[in-house]
DOBA-111669 format. One line per field, with one value per residue (C-alpha): residue number from 0; x, y, z. Coordinates in steps of 0.1 Angstrom, whole numbers, padded with zeros to 4 digits, always signed. Each point is the difference from the previous one (the first is absolute). Layout:
<atoms>
num: [NUM/...]
xx: [X/...]
yy: [Y/...]
zz: [Z/...]
</atoms>
This chain:
<atoms>
num: [0/1/2/3/4/5/6/7/8/9/10/11/12/13/14/15/16/17/18/19/20/21/22/23/24/25/26/27/28/29/30/31/32/33/34/35/36/37/38/39/40/41/42/43/44/45/46/47/48/49/50/51/52/53/54/55/56/57/58/59/60/61/62/63/64/65/66/67/68/69/70/71/72/73/74/75/76/77/78/79/80/81/82/83/84/85/86/87/88/89/90/91/92/93/94/95/96/97/98/99/100/101/102/103/104/105/106/107/108/109/110/111/112/113/114/115/116/117/118/119/120/121/122/123/124/125/126/127/128/129/130/131/132/133/134/135/136/137/138/139/140/141/142/143/144/145/146/147/148/149/150/151/152/153/154/155/156/157/158/159/160/161/162/163/164/165/166/167/168/169/170/171/172/173/174/175/176/177/178/179/180/181/182/183/184/185/186/187/188/189/190/191/192/193/194/195/196/197/198/199/200/201/202/203/204/205/206/207/208/209/210/211/212/213/214/215/216/217/218/219/220/221/222/223/224/225/226/227/228/229/230/231/232/233/234/235/236/237/238/239/240/241/242/243/244/245/246/247/248/249/250/251/252/253/254/255/256/257/258/259/260/261/262/263/264/265/266/267/268/269/270/271/272/273/274/275/276/277/278/279/280/281/282/283/284/285/286/287/288/289/290/291/292/293/294/295/296/297/298/299/300/301/302/303/304/305/306/307/308/309/310/311/312/313/314/315/316/317/318/319/320/321/322/323/324/325/326/327/328/329/330/331/332/333/334/335/336/337/338/339/340/341/342/343/344/345/346/347/348/349/350/351/352/353/354/355/356/357/358/359/360/361/362/363/364/365/366/367/368/369/370/371/372/373/374/375/376/377/378/379/380/381/382/383/384/385/386/387/388/389/390/391/392/393/394/395/396/397/398/399/400/401/402/403/404/405/406/407/408/409/410/411/412/413/414/415/416/417/418/419/420/421/422/423/424/425/426/427/428/429/430/431/432/433/434/435/436/437/438/439/440/441/442/443/444/445/446/447/448/449/450/451/452/453/454/455/456/457/458/459/460/461/462/463/464/465/466/467/468/469/470/471/472/473/474/475/476/477/478/479/480/481/482/483/484/485/486/487/488/489/490/491/492/493/494/495/496/497/498/499/500/501/502/503/504/505/506/507/508/509/510/511/512/513/514/515/516/517/518/519/520/521/522/523/524/525/526/527/528/529/530/531/532/533/534/535/536/537/538/539/540/541/542/543/544/545/546/547/548/549/550/551/552/553/554/555/556/557/558/559/560/561/562/563/564/565/566/567/568/569/570/571/572/573/574/575/576/577/578/579/580/581/582/583/584/585/586/587/588/589/590/591/592/593/594/595/596/597/598/599/600/601/602/603/604/605/606/607/608/609/610/611]
xx: [-0003/+0018/-0019/+0014/-0024/+0001/-0027/-0024/-0031/-0021/+0020/-0008/-0037/-0003/+0014/-0021/-0033/-0002/+0020/-0003/-0034/+0007/-0037/-0008/+0024/-0015/-0034/+0013/-0016/+0033/+0004/-0035/+0000/+0030/-0005/+0020/+0004/+0016/+0025/+0008/+0005/+0024/+0020/+0002/+0012/+0027/+0010/+0003/+0021/+0023/+0005/+0004/+0016/+0015/+0014/+0020/+0021/+0008/+0035/+0008/-0013/+0026/+0030/-0007/-0002/-0014/+0028/+0008/+0006/+0024/-0030/-0014/-0027/-0005/-0009/-0017/-0002/-0024/-0019/-0006/-0012/-0023/-0013/-0008/-0017/-0021/-0011/-0012/-0017/-0020/-0013/+0016/+0016/-0036/-0014/-0006/-0007/-0034/-0020/+0003/+0038/-0003/+0004/-0017/-0010/+0008/+0007/+0035/-0001/-0003/+0027/+0024/-0007/+0005/+0033/+0011/-0005/+0021/+0027/+0003/+0011/+0028/-0002/+0018/-0024/-0033/+0018/-0002/-0037/+0002/+0017/-0022/-0033/+0011/+0012/-0033/-0022/+0019/-0006/-0037/-0003/+0018/+0004/-0021/-0024/+0024/+0030/-0021/-0008/+0035/+0020/-0022/-0022/+0029/+0015/-0033/+0001/+0036/+0009/+0024/+0019/+0007/+0025/+0004/+0031/+0007/+0035/+0031/+0037/+0003/-0035/-0014/-0028/+0007/-0024/+0004/+0036/-0009/+0017/-0020/-0016/-0030/-0001/-0033/-0004/-0034/-0033/-0016/-0030/+0016/+0004/+0029/+0032/+0034/+0036/+0017/+0037/+0016/+0009/-0020/+0014/-0013/-0029/-0015/-0012/+0017/+0006/-0007/-0012/-0034/-0021/+0009/-0010/+0008/-0018/+0022/-0015/+0028/+0003/+0017/+0002/-0016/+0025/-0010/-0008/+0037/+0005/+0021/-0004/-0023/+0014/-0020/-0032/-0017/-0005/+0003/-0024/-0009/+0004/-0010/+0031/-0005/+0029/-0019/-0018/-0035/+0014/+0021/+0033/+0024/+0001/+0032/+0002/+0032/+0012/+0033/+0005/-0014/+0003/+0011/-0021/+0002/-0034/-0031/+0022/-0027/-0011/+0025/+0010/+0013/+0017/-0018/+0011/-0027/+0007/+0036/-0007/+0009/-0033/-0010/+0011/+0027/-0014/-0032/+0012/-0021/-0022/-0036/-0025/-0035/-0009/-0025/-0024/+0016/+0036/+0012/-0024/+0025/+0006/-0036/-0008/+0030/-0008/-0032/+0022/+0026/-0026/-0014/+0035/+0007/-0029/+0013/+0035/-0015/-0019/+0033/+0016/-0030/+0001/+0037/-0003/-0029/+0019/+0029/-0023/-0014/+0035/+0011/-0030/+0005/+0037/-0005/-0027/+0021/+0035/+0007/+0026/+0004/-0024/-0023/+0016/+0011/+0001/+0034/-0011/-0029/-0013/+0009/-0027/-0008/+0017/-0034/-0006/+0030/-0011/+0023/-0010/-0037/+0006/+0015/-0028/-0026/+0018/+0001/-0037/-0008/+0021/-0011/-0037/+0000/+0016/-0025/-0028/+0013/+0003/-0034/-0015/+0015/-0015/-0034/+0004/+0008/-0031/-0021/+0015/-0004/-0032/-0018/-0018/-0003/+0018/+0010/+0019/+0017/+0011/+0013/+0021/+0015/+0007/+0017/+0022/+0010/+0007/+0018/+0035/-0007/-0013/+0031/+0025/-0011/-0004/+0033/+0020/-0015/+0001/+0037/-0001/-0023/+0023/+0030/-0018/-0007/+0037/+0006/-0025/+0017/+0033/+0031/-0021/-0018/+0032/+0007/-0015/-0014/-0031/-0023/-0001/+0034/-0014/-0033/+0021/+0020/-0032/-0017/+0029/-0011/-0034/+0010/+0018/-0020/-0031/+0013/+0024/-0011/+0014/-0021/-0031/+0006/+0003/-0032/-0018/+0013/+0001/-0026/-0026/+0002/+0012/-0016/-0035/+0006/-0005/-0037/+0002/+0020/-0028/-0025/+0021/+0001/-0038/+0002/+0026/-0020/-0031/+0021/+0014/-0034/-0014/+0030/-0001/-0033/+0018/+0017/+0025/+0008/-0002/+0038/+0009/-0024/+0016/+0034/-0013/-0015/+0033/+0019/-0024/+0001/+0038/-0007/-0025/+0027/+0027/-0024/-0008/+0037/+0006/-0027/+0014/+0035/+0005/+0012/+0001/+0038/+0000/-0029/+0018/+0026/-0028/-0017/+0014/-0004/-0035/-0007/+0012/-0019/-0033/+0005/+0003/-0030/-0020/+0010/-0009/-0035/-0005/+0011/-0026/-0027/+0010/+0000/-0035/-0011/+0015/-0017/-0034/+0005/+0011/-0036/-0011/+0031/-0010/+0033/+0031/+0021/-0019/+0001/+0038/+0004/-0020/+0018/+0033/-0012/-0009/+0034/+0019/-0019/+0008/+0037/+0001/-0016/+0023/+0033/-0002/-0022/+0024/+0024/-0023/+0011/+0037/-0005/-0020/+0020/+0025/-0029/-0011/+0036/+0002/+0035/+0023/+0028/-0006/-0004/+0030/+0024/+0024/+0012/+0037/-0006/-0006/+0037/+0014/+0010/+0005/-0032]
yy: [-0293/+0011/+0025/+0028/+0019/+0037/+0012/-0009/+0005/+0009/+0032/+0012/-0010/+0016/+0033/+0001/-0012/+0005/+0032/+0019/-0013/-0010/-0008/+0037/+0006/-0028/+0018/+0030/+0000/-0005/-0034/-0012/-0037/-0008/-0021/-0010/-0034/+0017/+0018/-0032/-0019/+0027/+0000/-0038/-0001/+0026/-0019/-0033/+0016/+0017/-0032/-0026/+0019/+0033/-0007/-0031/+0023/+0026/-0012/-0006/+0034/+0015/-0022/-0001/+0036/+0013/+0000/+0024/-0016/+0013/+0007/+0024/-0023/-0005/-0036/-0007/-0032/-0023/-0007/+0038/+0004/-0030/+0015/+0033/-0017/-0021/+0031/+0014/-0033/+0001/+0035/+0017/+0028/+0011/-0001/+0037/+0009/+0008/-0027/+0019/-0004/-0037/+0004/-0016/+0034/-0011/+0024/+0013/-0017/-0033/+0008/+0011/-0031/-0022/+0017/-0003/-0038/-0002/+0022/-0023/-0027/+0019/+0037/+0006/-0022/+0019/+0033/-0003/+0002/+0029/+0021/-0011/+0006/+0035/+0007/-0012/+0019/+0032/-0004/-0009/+0032/+0025/-0017/+0003/-0029/-0011/+0000/-0019/-0027/-0003/+0002/-0003/-0030/-0023/+0008/-0006/-0035/-0006/-0003/+0029/+0013/+0035/+0023/+0036/+0019/+0030/+0000/+0007/-0004/+0036/+0005/-0025/+0015/+0035/-0003/+0036/-0008/-0028/+0004/-0024/+0021/-0007/+0017/+0002/-0025/+0006/-0018/-0033/-0021/-0003/+0037/+0025/-0019/+0010/-0012/-0005/+0003/-0007/-0025/-0015/-0017/-0024/-0013/-0031/-0024/+0021/-0030/-0038/-0030/-0005/+0018/+0011/+0037/+0023/+0033/+0027/+0032/+0026/+0034/+0024/+0037/+0015/+0028/+0036/+0021/+0005/-0038/+0000/-0020/+0017/+0002/-0011/-0019/+0021/-0020/-0034/-0022/-0037/-0023/-0036/-0016/-0037/-0024/-0013/+0025/-0007/-0009/-0028/+0019/+0004/+0034/+0019/-0011/-0018/-0015/+0015/-0024/-0016/+0013/-0028/+0004/-0010/-0016/-0002/-0018/-0018/+0033/+0015/+0036/+0016/+0031/+0009/+0021/+0017/+0013/-0010/-0011/-0037/-0013/+0028/+0007/+0027/+0035/-0014/-0004/+0005/-0023/+0004/+0010/+0014/+0029/-0007/+0029/+0034/+0013/+0009/-0023/-0029/+0004/+0001/-0029/-0021/+0007/-0021/-0030/+0011/+0002/-0034/-0014/+0015/-0019/-0031/+0006/+0001/-0032/-0016/+0010/-0014/-0033/-0005/+0007/-0024/-0028/+0006/-0002/-0033/-0014/+0013/-0014/-0034/+0000/+0011/-0026/-0028/+0010/-0016/+0017/+0007/-0005/+0022/+0023/-0020/-0034/-0016/-0034/-0015/+0004/+0032/+0024/+0017/+0034/+0016/-0006/+0022/+0035/+0020/-0022/+0004/+0038/+0000/-0022/+0024/+0029/-0017/-0008/+0037/+0013/-0022/-0002/+0037/+0008/-0022/+0017/+0034/-0010/-0016/+0031/+0021/-0023/+0004/+0038/-0003/-0020/+0025/+0028/-0015/-0020/+0019/+0033/+0035/+0014/-0034/-0008/+0034/-0004/-0035/+0014/+0027/-0025/-0024/+0028/+0008/-0036/-0010/+0011/-0020/-0030/-0001/+0007/-0017/-0035/+0002/+0014/-0023/-0030/+0004/+0001/-0030/-0020/+0010/-0017/-0030/-0004/+0004/-0027/-0024/+0008/-0009/-0019/+0031/+0017/-0027/-0005/-0033/+0017/+0022/+0029/+0012/+0005/+0016/+0025/+0009/+0000/+0025/+0024/+0015/+0009/+0031/+0013/-0005/+0020/+0028/-0004/+0003/+0035/+0010/-0015/+0020/+0033/-0009/-0006/+0029/+0027/-0009/-0019/+0016/+0035/+0001/-0001/+0014/-0034/-0003/-0035/-0012/+0014/-0021/-0031/+0011/-0002/-0037/-0007/+0016/-0021/-0032/+0012/+0009/-0035/-0018/+0019/-0017/-0034/-0010/-0021/+0028/+0031/+0002/-0005/+0028/+0023/-0008/+0008/+0032/+0011/-0007/+0020/+0029/+0001/+0000/+0029/+0020/-0007/+0009/+0033/+0007/-0012/+0024/+0029/-0002/+0030/-0017/-0034/-0002/+0001/-0024/-0026/-0005/-0017/-0018/-0036/-0002/+0013/-0027/-0027/+0014/+0004/-0034/-0017/+0019/-0011/-0037/+0003/+0013/-0028/-0026/+0014/-0002/-0035/-0011/+0015/-0021/-0031/+0007/+0003/-0033/-0016/+0004/-0026/-0022/-0036/-0018/+0000/+0005/+0030/+0016/-0006/+0016/+0031/+0002/+0000/+0030/+0019/-0009/+0013/+0033/+0003/-0007/+0028/+0024/-0009/-0005/+0020/+0031/+0014/+0006/+0027/+0024/-0006/+0007/+0031/+0014/+0019/+0018/+0013/+0011/+0017/-0013/+0015/-0026/-0014/+0033/+0014/-0029/+0010/-0027/+0008/-0007/-0037/-0007/+0032/+0017/+0037/+0018]
zz: [-0044/+0032/+0021/+0021/+0023/-0008/+0024/+0028/-0022/+0031/+0004/-0035/+0003/+0034/-0013/-0031/+0013/+0038/+0002/-0033/-0009/-0036/-0003/+0001/-0029/-0020/+0003/-0021/-0034/-0017/+0015/-0006/-0007/+0021/+0032/+0030/-0016/-0031/+0022/+0019/-0032/-0013/+0032/+0000/-0036/+0009/+0031/-0018/-0027/+0025/+0020/-0027/-0029/+0012/+0034/-0013/-0022/+0026/+0006/-0037/-0010/+0024/-0010/-0038/-0010/-0033/-0027/-0027/-0033/-0027/-0023/+0026/+0013/+0038/+0010/+0034/+0020/-0019/+0032/+0005/-0035/+0004/+0033/-0017/-0029/+0024/+0018/-0033/-0010/+0032/-0008/+0030/-0021/-0008/+0036/+0003/-0036/-0013/-0018/-0032/+0002/+0005/+0038/+0029/+0016/+0035/+0030/+0005/+0034/-0017/-0025/+0027/+0021/-0031/-0009/+0036/+0000/-0032/+0015/+0030/-0024/-0016/-0002/-0033/-0020/+0006/-0002/-0038/+0004/+0025/-0027/-0028/+0017/+0011/-0036/-0015/+0025/-0008/-0037/+0006/+0021/-0023/-0034/-0031/-0008/-0027/+0024/+0026/-0026/-0013/+0033/+0031/-0011/-0007/+0034/+0018/-0016/+0009/-0036/+0002/+0030/+0010/+0017/+0013/-0012/+0021/+0015/-0021/+0008/+0010/+0014/+0025/+0019/-0013/-0030/-0010/-0010/-0025/-0034/-0022/-0028/-0022/-0034/-0020/-0028/-0014/+0009/-0008/+0012/+0035/+0005/+0000/-0008/+0013/-0004/+0034/+0007/+0034/+0027/+0028/+0031/+0026/-0022/+0016/-0026/-0027/-0022/+0003/-0019/+0017/-0026/-0035/+0007/+0028/+0004/+0014/+0015/-0004/+0015/-0024/-0007/-0031/-0012/+0000/-0031/-0006/-0001/+0032/+0032/+0025/+0035/+0031/-0001/-0027/-0031/+0017/-0019/+0000/-0029/-0009/-0015/-0008/-0006/-0031/-0022/-0012/-0034/+0016/-0004/+0030/+0015/+0006/+0037/+0009/+0033/+0010/+0029/+0031/+0036/+0023/+0031/+0037/-0002/-0022/-0024/-0019/-0015/-0024/+0006/-0032/-0014/-0033/-0028/-0022/-0035/-0006/-0035/+0005/-0013/-0025/-0035/-0003/+0005/+0015/+0036/+0031/+0021/-0012/+0027/+0003/+0022/+0028/+0004/-0002/-0001/+0035/+0019/+0004/+0037/+0013/-0023/+0011/+0037/-0004/-0008/+0026/+0028/-0008/-0001/+0034/+0015/-0017/+0014/+0035/-0008/-0010/+0033/+0019/-0018/+0003/+0037/+0002/-0017/+0023/+0030/-0011/-0005/+0034/+0018/-0017/+0009/+0036/+0006/-0013/+0012/+0033/+0022/+0037/+0028/+0021/+0026/+0030/-0018/-0008/-0011/-0019/-0035/-0019/-0010/-0032/-0002/-0006/+0038/+0009/+0010/-0024/-0030/+0009/+0002/-0035/-0014/+0015/-0016/-0034/+0003/+0009/-0028/-0029/+0008/+0008/-0033/-0019/+0018/-0011/-0036/-0001/+0017/-0027/-0027/+0017/-0002/-0038/-0005/+0020/-0021/-0034/+0004/+0027/-0004/+0014/+0030/+0013/-0032/+0000/+0036/-0007/-0028/+0023/+0027/-0024/-0013/+0035/+0010/-0032/+0013/+0032/-0019/-0022/+0028/+0032/-0013/-0020/+0029/+0027/-0022/+0002/+0038/-0001/-0023/+0022/+0028/-0022/-0005/+0037/+0009/-0024/+0017/-0019/-0025/-0009/-0010/-0026/-0035/+0011/+0013/-0019/+0026/-0013/-0035/+0012/+0019/-0031/-0022/+0023/+0002/-0033/+0013/+0021/-0032/-0032/-0010/+0022/+0029/+0036/+0001/-0031/+0015/+0032/-0019/-0019/+0033/+0020/-0026/-0026/+0020/+0035/-0006/-0035/+0014/+0035/+0015/-0010/-0014/+0030/+0021/-0020/+0007/+0037/+0002/-0011/+0026/+0027/-0010/+0004/+0034/+0013/-0009/+0014/+0033/+0007/+0001/+0032/-0020/-0025/+0022/+0008/-0037/-0009/+0025/-0015/-0035/+0013/+0016/-0032/-0021/+0025/-0007/-0037/+0005/+0018/-0026/-0028/+0015/+0003/-0036/-0012/+0019/-0016/-0022/-0032/-0017/+0001/+0038/+0002/-0022/+0028/+0020/-0028/+0004/+0038/-0004/-0026/+0024/+0029/-0020/-0015/+0033/+0013/-0031/+0005/+0037/-0009/-0026/+0025/+0025/-0027/-0009/+0036/+0004/-0030/+0016/+0033/-0018/-0017/+0033/+0012/-0026/-0002/+0001/+0004/+0021/-0032/-0011/+0035/+0001/-0034/+0010/+0034/-0020/-0020/+0031/+0016/-0030/+0002/+0037/-0008/-0025/+0024/+0029/-0018/-0032/+0006/+0026/-0030/-0014/+0027/-0008/-0037/+0005/+0029/-0023/-0016/+0034/+0007/-0034/-0002/-0025/+0003/-0035/-0018/+0019/-0008/-0028/-0025/+0007/+0037/-0006/-0007/+0016/-0032/-0003/-0008]
</atoms>
């Protein structure tokens, strides 16, 4: 088989073992019996699969989109279907599930790293797994034992795939405005049964031919006592609505059409109709679904899956950026053009030697490895929360909740900047479809949008996470930052970088105080997105300082020139971020200090000069 490198494995191993101390996580009772060798084997299996079977269909999955057949079926590229089935055969779907669900019971850090490797091959293919694992984990957390056996267990094995069905044609992120309704239909062995009627839009993996069954998790409103639709979020509940019912009959779930996307084309995106009577006897219409938990608990239940998906979106951005970085580095090292300054004759040099290209390569390295560090750090917090104990577990959960908007947004936004640089490094060639960076750029453009846009993440951060607890959790994060700064200041090599991180966080402190002082949330929202960008950069600056400190510790025992070169490169990338990127924090946060009203005061009619 052909092989396409999807990662420098040393980067992943360094972050997991040298920096995040995965050995400490493996010591939790939940992971008893797992060893470093087990983890290495899982990562190697995923890397081999990504490089030999998934990466080769990257281009075909983009050019040969899923097709909608006249009989209502959706057919995906056979290589994509084979890739998903192969992931299932290797047991990767079950990586984080308990042994009693047939899973491997591995840490979230390992699962995230494994999924990242697969995403580097072709992001659409493992995204089927991303949705399925989140779906099954939600059912395992909130469903009845019967629901878990019927619907979570097959997904943990990769025998059925899953979706989340939130958005509707008239209600994207505004979930209180959904119109899908669920009417009671008795009770059976699987719990309270309902008939669902409505339409869902933008459903990734909504239909396909990879598995026979697809388990939809559908948000719908249970009507009030008068039988009418309840307005707002009250009554929103969550239902398990399988494509194939337990008795083998087809459920009343019909594909209305496919959305033709800019990227991520290997993963079909569907409009679904529920309960139109196309697959039910006359007078017996309605898609059959089973309530999870209690009526009215749909949103908090779904947000477990949403928050996991947001971390996965950040991971997708990180890995697309990483793949683009590897392609840029390879191209720049092999593309000969021009000579050193002052030389007019002689052999041409690789463009990687030119100052501006080297600058762009450094920026890509800082972006993609910083993004990967952030996602893996978030996965470590999830392990500490769910498998640790006491106050430490509680604090890890609070920090993860605070950082989730950053973990979703920063990698997805700065992957786009990194891939923009990848195209620039490739020059005119990068602007053609002959090189993969053009596709990676299109693939990533979805990541700042789905699972909550950048603006939605910003409001969540500024209003719910910062103002919602008066900045207490941010203060707890700040203590971790200060510990890293204090350690790094003791190193002559890292002291200047530590000062730059300290300065950026002082600016975050000032902006946070101002954000907390604003009288109402409506006024604070104006500053939410710049605050998210400023805090995100400060977080990445801190993580790079911590990574650089870990690299310096390992340098003391490095026994080869190659290892020293590798660690020196890590420290150089952290220094680059401190010197070139952290100064942007002040620019993002400056309008908060000004308390500018330019956005709030701007009237819509003024954009085109219409009469007010």
